[in-house]
N, C-alpha and C positions, 0 to 999 in steps of 0.2 A: 563461111563468119561464124567471128565464137559468142555466141549468145548466154553472156551468162545465167547464171541460175537465182535469180532473182526466194531470193530469204522469205521465209509466211513471218504474224508474228512477231510482235514490239522490238524496234528492233535496242533499245534499252537490257532486253532479257537477252536477247539474241547478242549480246557484246555483256552481259552477264555472262554468259555460257562458255564461249565463246575463249574467251580470257583468265578465268579463271577466280573470280573480280572477287576477296571478300570479306572479309566485314571490318577490320585491317583497315582496306581502305578508303588512301585521306586525299584532296583535294592536293595539286600536288602546290611546292612553293617557290616564285620563278628566279630565287637570288638562288637555288641552285638549282638552273639548267646550267652545261656544261661553261657556257660560256661569258656568264653575269660571273660562276666560282672567280671566274678567271680574273673579276678586277676589284674582291678582297679577301680572297683562298689562296694561302699561299704554298700550297699545294702546286697549284693549277698556276703554273706561270708561263705568261701569251708571249711574252721578246715581245717579238720584232711583229711577231703577224697580225697587226690589227693596224700598226702605223704604216708597212708594204703599202697598205691602202690607198695614201695621200705617193702621190707617184713620188716629191720628191724625198721618201723617208727607204724607194724598194734599192734593193742589192741583190746584183745580178748574179746568179748564176753557172761554172760553164758547163751543165748539163744544154739541149736541149730542152727552149720551153721556160725557159725560167731571163730572160732577154728583157731589156726595156721597148722595141716590142712587144713582148707577152704581157709586159706588167700595164705599160698602155694601156693596154686590149683590155683584160681582166678587168683597172680602176677605173678606167670612163664608162665601163658592161652595169660597176658597179653606180658610176655619179647621180641617177639622178634621188636611184633610193638614197643612197645618203645626204645628199641636197638635204631632205622631206623633210626625213626621217634624224636630220639634227635641225632644224631650223631649231626650235623650242630651246634644246638641248642646254645650251647658258641660261634661261632664262630658269626651267625649273628643270635640270635638270630628264625630257624625256626625251627617248630613242624611240620616237613613233613605226610603227612594222615589226619592235622587236621589245620590246618591255612596254609602250601604253600605244592603244590605237589611233592610228590616225584621223586627228581633230581639221586635216584643210575635204573646208564641204561648204559651201555659199546657204545662202536659204530655200527654205522649198515652196510648194506653195499651203496658201491662207485654207484652200478646199481640199481636202480625202479624194480620189479618187473614183466616180463608180466605178464597186467591183464586178466584176457572175458570174465569179469561181475561183474559190479555191487551185483546183485548178488549171487553170485559163488562164491567172493570174502569173501561178510558176510554171507553163511554158512561154509566156512571152519576156518573165524575168532569164528565162536561159534562154533565151534571144538572144533576148541585150547582154546576156554576159559572151555568147561566144563574139558577137562582134565585139564588147571590149579588150579582147582574146584568147580569154579562154578556151580547153581545149575542149571543159565535158567544167559541167556541171550542178552540184545535185544540193535538194537544204532536207535535211533533218530539224526537230525538236531540239531544242537549247536544251543539252543534258548539265547539271552544274558540275559532276563530276570529273567531267576537262575544263570545265575556269580556271585557274589561277587559283589558286587563294589569299596569293600577293602580286603589287607591280613591288618589280627592285624599280628605287631610283641607282639609277651610273654614276653619280655628277654622284650624292648623295651621303652616298652606299645601306641607304636605313628602305626600312619595307612599309605600306600601307597596305593598305586587302582591299578588297577591289569583290567589285557586286554588281554581276549585272542591270539594268531594269525590269526585274519582274514581269517588262510588258518586249520585253526582244524573246518569244518567241522562239523562234526561228535562224539557223544558222542559214547560210549559203553558201556552199563548201565550192575555189573554184578552184580545176586541173588549169596547170601553165605547163606547159609540155615543154622544153629545152633543148638545146643544139642533136641530134643526134652525133654528130658526124665529129661534133667538139666531146663529143660520152668516151669516144674513143680514144680521145687523148690527156684520161685523166693520168693517175696529176698530174699536174702541169701548171705555167698558173697560166697559162691557155685559155686553158677548160677552165679554167675558172670565170669566166667569158660566159659561160651560158646559166651555171651560177647567178651570178648577176643581172644579163639578160632573164633571166626565167623573176631574180628579184624583183626586177623594174614594171616586166611586163606586169606583175601578182599586182604592185603599188597603183598604176597607171585601169590595170582587170576593179579590181576593189573600190578604188575611191570615186571614179569612172560608172560603177551602178549603187554603192550606198545616194550617190550625186542623183542618182534616176529615180531612187525607192522617194530621195528626198525631194526631191517635184512633182512627185504622186501623195504628196499631200501627207505620207507616213515621215517614219527614223529606220535610221537603218547609220552602224557603224560598219569601217573601212577597214579588218588587219590583218597581222601577215602572220607571224610569229609570235605575237605576243596575246595576251586577257585567256589563252588557249592553247591547246593541242589539236593542231591540227589533224592527224595520223582517226586518233577515234571516233570521230569525226565525221571525218570523210568513208570512212567503213560504215558510217551514219547510217548518211548517205548515199553510198551506196554508188559507188566508186573504184575500188577493189578493194584490194583484199591484205591483210600485216604477212612480209616474208619475213624469211629468218635476218637480212641486216640492216630488221629494226625499219625501215619501209612499203610508203604506200606499193602499193601494184598493181594499176591499173591497165581491163583492157585493152587499154587505142595504148596507150604510150608506156606497158612500161611501168620500171621505178622513177620512169628521167626523167622528173617533173615534180616541179617549186608548186606549197600549195597558200592561196588567198583566200580569204573569207568575211565579210560580210555574215553583222548580226540585226535584227531588219523581226519592225512587231507589226508590219506588212501580212496578214495571212498568206499562206500557203500554205500546200500538201506535197509534207515529204515524201523523200525514196523510201524504199527498203535498201537493205542492206543487200550484198550482192558476194556469188559463188563459182571459180570460172578453178577448180583445180589449185591453186594454192600453197596450203598447206600438206594437201599429199604431196604439192615436187618442192617444200623447202624443207620437208620429212627425208629425200632420197638426194635432195642436191643439197653443193653443204661449195658450189667455187665459190666463197664471197668470204665462207668462211676459211675455205682454205691459202686462198690467196690477201687477205685480207694481213699485209706487215709486223703489226706489233697485237696478231691472235685478240681482235677485239671484236671479234663477232660468233660469238656460240658455234661451237659442232654438234651437241649433244639433244638433246632435248629442252620446250619452253623448257623456262623452270622462274618459282612463283617466288626470292630471292631474287635481287637485284644483288647487282658486282659488286656498289656505292653506291653512296641517297642522289649520284643524278638523278635516279629514274626511283619507277613509280617501287611498294612497293606492297604488299597486297594482291596482286595482281599478276597474273603466270602466260609471259610474255617467254618470246627468246629478245635477248634489252641489251646489246651491244655497251662494252665498257667507257663507257664515255669518257676516261680520262685518258685511259690512253688511247681514242682515234684519236684523241685534240692532241695528246702530246704529240702527236705523232705529224700531224696537222702542224701544226708548231719549225717543225723539225723543219717542214716541206717550206717553210710561210706561204702560204693558201691553201686549198680545202683539196679533199684529197681524193672517195668517190671512188675508189677502184673498185668496191661489191658493185656501184650499178654500173660501170662499164663490165663486167663479168659475168654483173646478170644475165640468161640465154633470157630475165621475159625485156630482153633492152637490145632489143630491135625496132625497124625502122615498118614502121606499121602498118607504110604509104604503100607497101611492096605485101601480091600476095602474097606468095609465097612463103612470109611470116605472119599470115592470119593464118594460114595451115596449122603453120607448123606450133599457133598456140592452143591447137587444137589435142597436139599429139601430145602434148604438156599436161594438158585437160584429158588424161590418159592412163589405162593401164603402160601405153606404150611408152610415158614420157620418158623415159634413158635412151629407146633414139634419137629426141630433140638434143638428149647431151651429147650423146658418139656422136652427133655431126654437127657440133657447137664446135668442137673438141677439133673434128676434122677437116673441117672449113676454117676453125681461126677466129671462132667470134670472142671477141673477149679480150686481142692482145692487143698488147697495147702498141696504140701508132703514135707516131716520133712525132710532134707538135712538127716543124720545122716543114715535113708530109705534107701536114694539116694543111697550112700553105703556102705548101707547091700547089696542091689539090686548088684549094680554092684556087688562088691566080689563073691557075689554069681554065679553068671554067669561068669568073670573070671571061680574059680575052672568045673564047669558045665563044660564050653569047654576042661580045660587040662585037667581032669577025659575022655575025647568020644576021 
């Protein structure tokens, strides 16, 4: 079983060294996120991508994985996230979970619960997080560098400065695993359902955990992609490492995850970053880069200069060209995630042989894992209609028992 190495020292300093963060580093402006740019930047055109998430506007394709069954399934997986996220949009332009944190919570206790220690409190919070739907949970101190400098309002197309309350010293990062079998069908409308379910589960987990903390007499705010950058915070919280494809790779679920978070003033015990060989593996493996249809993923070494202003400057890392990536999404009329499908870390780790396989990735014999992946066809796209057939057969088998 893989046991990641815990990195000693201050997490902030670890990220400084890991990403060679420069003095000119600045907090990211949310309006420059590629999805927000599609609202105000004529260079980035969303066309029918967003409207297709309303089933009345979908346009079926001849290729498998894009018929009404598939779009209906995908769009249903997003229903909860869309309804909750857009409930205040007509009033104030908030898109909760994507441009603004969640305001969905009830009043808490009038008195604060008695705490024995931050360590004991953290164990209880992680237990609750897993019951509420998280596959992994970690804690970091809030690092202002990863908090957006401003919020973007998609209704007014204006930005406003963003500052978290100083009392919010901690962030609880929540890893939500996505469906492995569906990930094999990337890219397709049907595979988009695993993304939607991931976000819906993240919404439920984060808002429920925030309410739990509120019930304890402390303050907490639930968040998905809004407010701050999830990946660097998750690295600080000891939940995974950064991959060539710009995604967090976790030791339990690989990159096939979504991330949610809760900001709080509840006294907690922060986790330490971990390492399990991802950097060295990604140095030699270029499957995500080689298989990206639009070559949006870099094939070379980490670089300090981003491909465009939809990414940070002043930080040295592998950076996906968001403009190329988004353009392909628009052409597909759904999210892509080929990079997740072909990643050797994208495995079903409930199987012991895959848990052993990841040991090869964290050793000088990592090329053996790449060879095995190629020979056994890991990362090969499964036809979406095959996913439907296999699923129906599994249901029939269960019903016959």
